[in-house]
N, C-alpha and C positions, 0 to 999 in steps of 0.2 A: 903641197910640194914637200919633198924631203928637205932636211936641214943640211946646209953646207957643213963640211967637216970641221972647220974652225969654230963654228957656233954651237957645237954640241955640248950638252951637259952629260954627266954620267947617267947611266940607266938607273931607275929607281928599283928598290927591292919590291917584289910583288906585294909584300905586306903593307906598303905605302900607297898602293893603287886602290882607288875607290870604285872604279867601274871599268868597263871595256874601253872607254875613251881614253882613260889614263894609260892603259896598255898600248893603245894605238898611237899615242903621242911618243911612247918609247920606240915603237916600230918606225915612226916617221924619222926619228933620229938615226936609227941604224937598221934600215929595212933588210939588209943582207944577213944580219944577225938572227933575225926571226924567220925570214922566208928565203928559202934556197934561191939564189940568183935574183933576189928581190922580186920574186914571182908573185903576182897578185893571186894566182891560183893557189899557191901555197898558203898565202895569208887567208884566202877564202876558207881553206880547210881548217886552219886554226880557229877562225871565227865561228865556223859551224860547230866545232868541238866546244867552244865556249857556250854557244846557244844550247847545245845538248846538255851540258853540265847544269845550266840554269834550269832547264826543264826537269831534269832528273832530281836535282836537289831542292827544287822548289824555292830557290832564293829569289829575292826581289829583283825585278828587272825584266824588261821585255826581250823577246828573242828578235833582235834587230837584223841579224845577218843570215838567218835561215833564208833559203832562196825565195820563200813566199813571205818573208818578213818585211818589215817596214822599209829597210834600205833597198832590197830587191825590187819591191813594188815601185818605190820612188824612182829608182834608176831606170826602169822600163820607160817611164815618161821622159826622162832626161835625154835618153839616146833614141828617142822617137820609136821605141819598140822595134828598132832595126834588127835586133838579134833575137827577137821572139822569145822562145822559152829557154834559151841558154842560161846556164847558171851565171850569176852576176860577175864572178871572178873572170870567167872566160870572155864575157861580153865586154868587160873593161879592157882586157888585153887586146881584143879585136879592135875596139874603138881607138885605143892608144896607137895601135899599128896604123890605122887609117889616118890618124892625125899626125903621126910621126913624132910622138912624144913618149917618154918612158911610162910604162903602165903604172908603176907605183906612184909616180907624180900625179897621173890622172886620177888614180884612186883617191889620193888625199885631197885633190881639188874637189872631187865629187863629194867626198865625205864632209869637207868643210861646208859646202853648199847645202848638203842634206841637213847637217846640224843647224845651220843658220835658219833654214826654212821650217824645220820641225820643232825648234826650241820655243816657238811662240805659245 
C-alpha cells in the first residue's frame, strides 16, 4: 500500500539507495512523483529500464522486473494466469480494476508478498 500523506519521510538521494527495493520504497511514498498518474504501467517501464541497465553494465543483482523475470513469473501464479502473457504492469492494472482497488496499492501489496515469499 502507498503511504498516507502525513506519514511520509523525505525522498532519499539516489546515492543512498542500495538496491531497487530502496527505490521502490521511495515510489511507495510518492507514486505520482515517479509514475505519471501513479500508473503501474509507467512504473513497469521504469523497472524494465533498471533491469536493462543491470544487464548492460553487469552489476550485481537479478533482473527481477523483466516480464520473464522472477516477479513476472511469480505474479502469473498469484492472479491464476488469468491475464496470460500480458506484461505484468498491465495485468496488475486489470486485476486492480476487477477488485476495485487502486493499481499502485495492489502493486505494493503484491510486491510485499513476493518479497516475503522469495526472501527465504
